[in-house]
BANU-926865 format. One record per residue: residue in three letters; x, z, y of N, C-alpha, C in turn. Coordinates in steps of 0.05 Angstrom, whole numbers, plus 5000, padded with zeros to 4 digits. Layout:
R    aa    npx    npz    npy   capx   capz   capy    cpx    cpz    cpy
R   ALA      X      Z      Y      X      Z      Y      X      Z      Y
...
This chain:
R    aa    npx    npz    npy   capx   capz   capy    cpx    cpz    cpy
R   MET   7626   3649   2313   7638   3665   2333   7667   3657   2336
R   THR   7672   3652   2361   7700   3643   2367   7717   3665   2382
R   HIS   7740   3669   2371   7759   3690   2384   7778   3675   2400
R   VAL   7780   3684   2425   7798   3672   2445   7821   3691   2446
R   VAL   7846   3681   2443   7869   3699   2442   7883   3693   2468
R   THR   7886   3713   2486   7900   3708   2509   7927   3722   2507
R   ALA   7946   3707   2520   7972   3717   2519   7974   3742   2538
R   GLN   7991   3761   2526   7995   3786   2542   8016   3779   2563
R   PRO   8013   3791   2588   8032   3786   2608   8060   3800   2599
R   GLU   8081   3787   2604   8107   3797   2596   8115   3820   2615
R   VAL   8123   3841   2604   8131   3864   2621   8161   3860   2627
R   PRO   8167   3861   2653   8195   3856   2659   8214   3879   2651
R   GLN   8235   3871   2641   8254   3889   2631   8272   3898   2653
R   HIS   8274   3923   2662   8290   3932   2682   8317   3941   2672
R   ARG   8337   3936   2690   8364   3942   2681   8370   3972   2688
R   CYS   8354   3984   2704   8359   4011   2710   8346   4031   2690
R   ARG   8359   4050   2686   8347   4075   2670   8326   4089   2686
R   PRO   8306   4099   2674   8286   4116   2689   8301   4142   2698
R   ILE   8289   4152   2719   8303   4176   2733   8291   4199   2718
R   VAL   8308   4215   2708   8299   4239   2696   8309   4263   2712
R   ARG   8291   4279   2722   8297   4302   2738   8309   4322   2720
R   PRO   8331   4336   2732   8341   4360   2716   8320   4382   2718
R   PRO   8325   4401   2700   8307   4424   2700   8305   4438   2727
R   MET   8283   4448   2734   8279   4459   2763   8299   4481   2766
R   HIS   8308   4497   2745   8326   4520   2751   8351   4512   2764
R   LEU   8360   4485   2759   8385   4475   2770   8383   4472   2801
R   ASP   8360   4467   2810   8355   4462   2839   8362   4485   2854
R   ARG   8361   4511   2846   8367   4533   2862   8397   4537   2865
R   PHE   8412   4524   2847   8440   4528   2847   8455   4508   2864
R   ARG   8442   4484   2871   8453   4462   2885   8462   4470   2912
R   PRO   8450   4486   2930   8462   4492   2954   8487   4507   2951
R   LEU   8488   4528   2935   8512   4545   2932   8533   4527   2920
R   ALA   8527   4509   2901   8548   4492   2886   8560   4472   2910
R   PHE   8543   4460   2926   8552   4442   2946   8573   4455   2965
R   GLY   8566   4479   2972   8583   4494   2990   8610   4501   2976
R   GLN   8608   4508   2951   8633   4513   2937   8651   4488   2933
R   VAL   8636   4466   2928   8651   4439   2927   8665   4433   2952
R   VAL   8652   4437   2974   8664   4432   3000   8686   4449   3006
R   ARG   8684   4475   3000   8706   4494   3005   8729   4484   2988
R   ARG   8726   4480   2961   8748   4473   2945   8763   4448   2954
R   ARG   8747   4428   2962   8759   4405   2973   8773   4408   2999
R   ARG   8762   4425   3016   8775   4431   3042   8801   4444   3038
R   GLN   8803   4465   3018   8826   4480   3011   8849   4463   2999
R   THR   8838   4443   2983   8858   4426   2970   8872   4406   2989
R   CYS   8855   4399   3010   8865   4383   3033   8881   4399   3052
R   GLU   8883   4424   3048   8897   4444   3066   8884   4442   3095
R   LEU   8860   4441   3097   8845   4442   3123   8832   4470   3126
R   GLY   8833   4479   3150   8820   4503   3160   8789   4493   3165
R   GLN   8772   4515   3165   8743   4509   3171   8741   4494   3198
R   MET   8755   4505   3218   8752   4492   3246   8759   4462   3246
R   THR   8780   4456   3232   8791   4428   3231   8772   4411   3216
R   LEU   8761   4419   3192   8740   4403   3179   8716   4400   3195
R   ALA   8706   4422   3208   8682   4420   3224   8686   4399   3246
R   ARG   8709   4401   3259   8713   4382   3282   8714   4354   3270
R   LEU   8728   4348   3248   8730   4321   3236   8702   4309   3229
R   ALA   8685   4328   3218   8657   4321   3209   8638   4321   3232
R   GLY   8645   4330   3256   8626   4331   3278   8607   4354   3276
R   LEU   8616   4375   3265   8597   4399   3260   8609   4422   3277
R   GLN   8590   4441   3282   8598   4465   3295   8611   4483   3273
R   LEU   8630   4500   3279   8643   4518   3260   8622   4533   3245
R   HIS   8602   4547   3259   8582   4561   3244   8566   4547   3224
R   GLU   8561   4520   3229   8547   4504   3210   8562   4499   3185
R   LEU   8588   4494   3186   8605   4492   3163   8608   4518   3147
R   ALA   8611   4539   3163   8614   4568   3151   8587   4575   3135
R   GLU   8564   4568   3148   8538   4573   3136   8537   4556   3109
R   LEU   8545   4531   3111   8542   4515   3087   8560   4524   3065
R   GLU   8588   4531   3071   8605   4540   3050   8598   4569   3039
R   GLU   8589   4588   3056   8587   4614   3048   8558   4622   3038
R   ASN   8538   4612   3050   8511   4617   3045   8494   4596   3029
R   GLY   8509   4573   3022   8494   4555   3007   8471   4542   3022
R   VAL   8476   4532   3045   8456   4516   3060   8460   4488   3054
R   LEU   8439   4473   3045   8442   4447   3040   8443   4429   3065
R   PRO   8464   4411   3068   8464   4394   3091   8446   4371   3091
R   SER   8442   4361   3114   8428   4335   3116   8446   4313   3102
R   LEU   8436   4290   3094   8450   4267   3084   8471   4259   3103
R   ASP   8465   4257   3129   8486   4248   3149   8509   4268   3149
R   THR   8502   4295   3148   8525   4315   3148   8540   4313   3122
R   ALA   8526   4307   3098   8542   4306   3073   8560   4281   3075
R   PHE   8550   4260   3085   8568   4236   3087   8593   4240   3108
R   ALA   8588   4253   3130   8607   4261   3150   8629   4279   3136
R   LEU   8620   4298   3120   8638   4315   3107   8655   4301   3087
R   ALA   8643   4284   3072   8658   4267   3052   8678   4250   3067
R   ASP   8670   4239   3087   8690   4222   3103   8714   4238   3113
R   ALA   8706   4263   3123   8729   4279   3134   8746   4291   3112
R   LEU   8736   4292   3088   8752   4303   3066   8766   4279   3049
R   GLY   8762   4255   3059   8775   4232   3045   8764   4225   3020
R   THR   8737   4228   3016   8724   4221   2991   8699   4207   2998
R   ASP   8683   4202   2977   8656   4192   2985   8633   4210   2976
R   ALA   8611   4208   2989   8589   4229   2984   8582   4229   2953
R   ALA   8581   4206   2940   8575   4206   2913   8593   4225   2897
R   GLU   8619   4226   2904   8636   4244   2888   8628   4272   2894
R   LEU   8623   4279   2919   8614   4306   2927   8590   4314   2910
R   PHE   8568   4294   2909   8546   4300   2896   8549   4305   2866
R   HIS   8567   4288   2853   8574   4289   2824   8584   4316   2819
R   GLU   8605   4324   2834   8617   4353   2831   8596   4374   2834
R   THR   8579   4371   2855   8557   4390   2858   8539   4394   2834
R   ARG   8531   4372   2823   8513   4371   2799   8527   4385   2777
R   ALA   8552   4378   2771   8567   4391   2749   8570   4421   2753
R   LEU   8576   4428   2779   8578   4457   2783   8552   4473   2783
R   SER   8530   4460   2791   8503   4470   2788   8498   4477   2759
R   GLU   8503   4459   2741   8499   4464   2713   8517   4487   2703
R   GLU   8541   4490   2712   8559   4510   2703   8548   4538   2713
R   LEU   8537   4538   2737   8526   4561   2747   8502   4573   2735
R   ALA   8485   4552   2727   8460   4556   2710   8467   4571   2682
R   VAL   8488   4557   2670   8495   4567   2642   8507   4596   2645
R   GLU   8524   4599   2666   8535   4626   2670   8511   4647   2675
R   GLN   8493   4639   2689   8471   4658   2694   8456   4664   2667
R   TRP   8450   4644   2653   8437   4646   2627   8453   4664   2609
R   LEU   8478   4659   2607   8495   4677   2589   8495   4703   2598
R   ASP   8498   4709   2625   8494   4737   2635   8468   4750   2628
R   LEU   8446   4735   2629   8420   4744   2622   8419   4752   2594
R   ARG   8430   4735   2577   8431   4739   2546   8446   4767   2542
R   ARG   8469   4772   2556   8483   4795   2551   8469   4820   2561
R   GLU   8457   4817   2583   8440   4838   2595   8420   4848   2576
R   ARG   8406   4829   2566   8383   4837   2550   8389   4842   2520
R   GLY   8415   4838   2515   8423   4841   2486   8415   4820   2468
R   TRP   8414   4795   2479   8406   4772   2461   8429   4757   2449
R   ASP   8453   4768   2453   8476   4754   2442   8475   4754   2413
R   SER   8483   4733   2400   8482   4731   2371   8501   4750   2359
R   SER   8523   4759   2371   8541   4778   2359   8526   4805   2359
R   ALA   8509   4810   2378   8495   4838   2379   8474   4839   2357
R   ALA   8463   4816   2349   8442   4813   2329   8453   4819   2301
R   SER   8480   4814   2298   8489   4815   2270   8494   4844   2260
């Protein structure tokens, strides 16, 4: 009986890391966080809503809705806002992700306090 050994095909090594989705609970904070990031950037640049809306090619009500009610913009709108704010969209998205995580942690801590789950209460 003869055994034939075949070479295993080499698996290509990718330089990219696999994409790991954040927990779903963070998704609901993103619209609110993006609006807050845009508002903070706008205020830092000392721009009014009307001015930023005009620079980004938006209607005033669209910008107000985004900042106040957490409406997620299209990619084109996000890029236009970033350009108008003198930054790039990646920076806005990075800040949005960080703020989403902060908001999720704040909500979790509030829930722990509401339900009496704080470790200080258990002692």
